N, C-alpha and C positions, 0 to 999 in steps of 0.2 A: 482166367484170372480177371480179364476185363469185365466178364459177366458178373463175377462175384463183387467186384468194386461197384458196379452199377447198381446191384441189388442193395448193397449197404447204403449207397448214396440215396436211393429212393426211400429206404426205411428212415434214414436220418431226416430227410426232407419232410416226410409225413409226420414224424414226431414233432418237428418244429412247427409244422403247419396246424396240426390238430391237438397235439398233446401238451405242448408247453404252456399254452394259454388256457387250457381246459382246467376247470376247477370243479370240485365235487358238487353235485347237485344238492343244494341245501335241503336238509330234512325238516319237515314241519314238526315243531315241538310245541306241546301245549304248555301254557304258563303253569309252573309248579305251585300248587297251593301250599301254604304253611299249615302243617298239621298241628293241631293243638289237642293234647290229651284231655280227658275228663278232669283229671286232677289239676292240670295247668289252668283249665277253664275256671275251676272253682277258685283257685288262688287269684287269678286275674280279677274275677268278680269281687272277691273280698277286698282287694286293694282299691279297686275303683269306687266301691261303695264307702269304704272307710276313710280314704284319703282326705276328703273335705273336712272331716271332723278331727283330724290329727294335727297338733300344733307343735311348734318348737318353743322352748323356754330359754330365754337369754338373759344376760345381766350386763349392765353398763359398767365398763371398767375404765379407769383413768389411765392415760398413757403418760408416763414420766420418763424423761430422757436425761441421762448424765453424759457429760462431755468425756469421751474415752481418753482424750489427750490432756485432760486436766488432772495433775497428780493429786489435787485436793478435791476432786469432783465428788467423792463420797461424803465430804464434809459440808458441801455447799448445797443449796436448795436446787433440786433438779428443775429442768424446764417442763412446764405443763404443756403437753402436746394435745390436750383435749381428751376426748373419750372415744371408745369404740364399744360395740356390742359383741359379746361372746356367747355363742350358743352353748348351753350347759346341760340341757335335758329336754324332755318331751312331755306331752300332755294330750288330753282329748276333751272336746267340748261336751258338756252334759246338759247345758241349758242355753238356748239361743240368746238369752239376755246377757251372756258373758261369763257364765260359771264354767270353770275348767278344772279338771282333776289332774294332779300330778303327784309325785312322791314328796314327802315332807323333807327328805334330805336334799332334794334338788333346790329347794328355796329356804334352806336352813340358816343361811347367813344374812346379815343386813346388806342392803344394796338396792339399786333400782332395777327391778326386773321388767322384762319385756316378753310379749307373746307374739310369735310370728305365725300367721295362718298359712295354709297350704298354697294360697294364691299370692303370698308374699306381703300381705298387709301386716303392719306392725302396730301393736297396741301397748300402752303402759299398763303394768299391773297396779291396780289401785288399792287392793286389799288382799291379804293372805290369811287364811284360816288353817291352822295346823292341828291335826288330830293328835292329841297327846298319847293315845294308846296304839296307834298304827302308823306305818310309814306312808301316810296319806296327807295331802294338803289340797284345799280348794282355793283357787286363785280367781280373782274377779277382775275383769276388764270392762271398760265402758265402750261398747260398740256405738257407732253413730246412730242418731235418731232415724227412725224410718226403716230400720232393719239393716243388719250387718251382713247377712248371708251366712252367719255362723250356723253350722249344721250339727245338731247333737248326735252322738252315737246312739246306736240301739244296744241296750244292755241285756245280756243274756242271764242265765242262771248257772252259778258255779256249784250248786248243790248236787247235780247229777252228772258230773263230768266222768269220763272214762279214760283210763290209760290207753294210749294209742290214737286218740282223736287228733285230727289235723288241726294245727293252729298256725297263725301268722302273727309275728311280732312286728310292730311298726314304731318308727320314731326317728331320732336324729343321732345315729351312732357316732361316737368320737367327737360330738359337737361340730360336725362338718357336713354330713351327708343327709340333708333334710329329705323327708318323705321316703326313707328306706324301708324295705320290707324283707323279712326273712321267714322261711317256712320250716316247720318241724312238726313234732307231735307232743302230746302230753306224756312225759316220761314217768311221772309219779304224782301222787296226791297226798295231802295231809302231812307234808314234810315239816320237820322241825330242824332247822340248820343254822349254823354260824356262817353267814354269807356276807360278802362285801365287794366293794369295787375300789381298789387302791387309787385309781385315777380320780375318783370322785370323793375320796377321803373318808369313807365310812365303812365300818364293819359292825354288824349287829346281829342280834338273835331274831330269827324269823320263825314263827310258829304257824302251822297249818297252811302252808303255801303250796302253790302249783309248781311242779318241776317240769321244765321243757328243754328240748334240745334245739329249739329255734334260737339262732344266734342272738344273744343279748349282750351288747357292749356298753361301756360307759357312754352316756348320752342318750341311750334308749330308755333310761329310767323315767318312769312316769307315763310312758307310752302304752297303748293298749295291746293286750294279747287277745286275738280274735279267733272265733271258731268258724267252721265252714259255712255257717248261715250269716256271716258278717256281723255277728253279735260280739260285743266285748265281754270276755269271761274272766279277765284278770288285768292287773296293772303291773307291767314290767318293773321290777324293783332291784334286782341284784344278780350278780354272777357269783358262783362258788369260788372262794379264794383258791388260786393255784390250780383251777380245773378248766377244762375245755368242754364246750357243748353242754354245760349244766347251768341253766339260768332259772330264776324263780320269779313268780308273779303272785301278787296279793289277789285272792279270789274276789270277783266283782261283787258278790253278795255282801262282803265287808264294806265295800264302797257304797252300795245301795243303802245299807243300814246307816252309814255315816251321813249320807245325803238326806235321808229321811229325818234324822235328828237335827241336822243343820237347818233344813227348811222349816222345822217346827220352832227351834229355839234361836236360830241365828248364830249358833256356835256348836261346840262339842262338850258334852258332859260324860265322863267315863268313870266307872268305879275304880277305886285305887286301893291296893293292899299295902304298897310301900316297901317292896323288897327288890333288891337286885339279886339275880339267881342264875344258876346254870342247871340244865336238866341232867339228871342222873339216868342214863339210858339203861336198858335191860342188861346189856353187856357189861357196863361199868358196875352195875349193882351186883352181878354175879362174881366178877373179879374181886371186888372189894368187900363182899359179904355185907352189903348195906341195901336198904330198900330203894326202889325206884321213886322218883319224885323230883322236887325242885330244891336243889342245894342252895341255901341262903348265903350269898356272898356279902350282902350289906343290908342292914335294916335302916330305913329312912327315919330320921328323928321326927317324933310327933306324928308319925303316920299310923294307920290302922294296925299294922303289924307290930309296931313299937308299943302301942298302947295295949295290945293283946298279949305281949310278952314273948314274941318271937325273937330268937337270938341268931347271930351269925353262926354258921356251920350246922344249923338245924336243917333237917330235910322235911319239907312239907309233903306228905304222902297222899293226903285226901282233903277235899273241901266239900262239906255237906255230904260225906259218904262217897263222893266221886273220886276215883283214883286219878292221880296226876301222872301221866305218862306221855312219851313222845307220840305214840300212835293215836292218842285221842285229842291232840292239839296242845297239851301241856297246860301249865298254870295260866298263861295269858288268856287262852280260850275260855277256861272255866270262869275266871274273874270277869271277863267281858260279857258273860251271860247273866251276871248279877246286876243289881241296881245300887246306885249311890245311897248310903244309909242303911243298906241291908245287913243284917247280922249273919255271919257264916261260922260254921264249926270247922276248925282246922285240926287235923291229926298231924302231929309233928314227931319225928323220930329224933331223939336227943339222948346221948349217953347210953345207946343201945337199948332204949325202951321208948314206947309211944306215950305221948301225953296229948290231952285235948285242950285246945284254946278257943276262945270266942273272940272274933274280931268284927267290928262295925266298919264296913267299907266307907272310905272317904271319897272325895272327888279328885281326879287327876289334876295336879297343878297346871295352871295355864302356861303355855309356852312363852 
């Protein structure tokens, strides 16, 4: 028994002597490198190249304060607490002398607009040029003499896009998160949709636009949609009402044409037929046994359509022999290919028969 106790005592002593304070021999570990996939590398490269060209558009807002404890506060003049800037949209630099492209609806109201660059510099907008035919505006800022560091984007070609292409949308979503980027693909081309953004207060008809699943939120409007070569191929303009992951962008070739005209004339001149309309899709045409085309909701007084004899509830089915349909860009695209003062032949469906009218296109009224 005493021998057993002695053995146990020796074992316990050895444990406390060698085992208690012993610690595992540290294993050499190599520093783990962060693995970046090819796709991630492309997206990172896109964002790094494009960020210096992407801007935030803001507006100066007055701050008025009512006394909540004054029962007649609503009838008295509120205290003017000064002003603050509110981010409302996005844009991108197209010329280093201060020309920036954004959406027309971003700068549609009267007010004092600002541009905030990616490095936090703030500039007053000194001039706004609104395209009457597209949701595009060119805004002008005056960078300081000697160079502002404004970096123009590289514009791509939207004529040869493919569904499935990788794209990145950049801007200031929700008017809060400057310099944000979202990744997706081109989901569709040549779309004609009723699209809008309830928070930005607009809903409109968009023809021949790019559809993408890259997240576009209120505040992204006017920002660039960029391809894998870091070229801008569209202008983020809207989200589909009541839908998720369905956003739309105006093709960059529309912007390039607008800039070309702007640089030549200092403004915008667009052919104008003078009708408000809704497209009759193929499905609606079959259901209602009517032809596809542009259903005339309103004829603008003294416009080309009014003088030609177009009436409300007419369906314009052809212009100069070209069919009007969703899949070819609709009425807006055909008219935009014409010139101010050009005569066009309209085929109109009225009272279940076709008639031919001649219209001389006018110029879109100034905004």
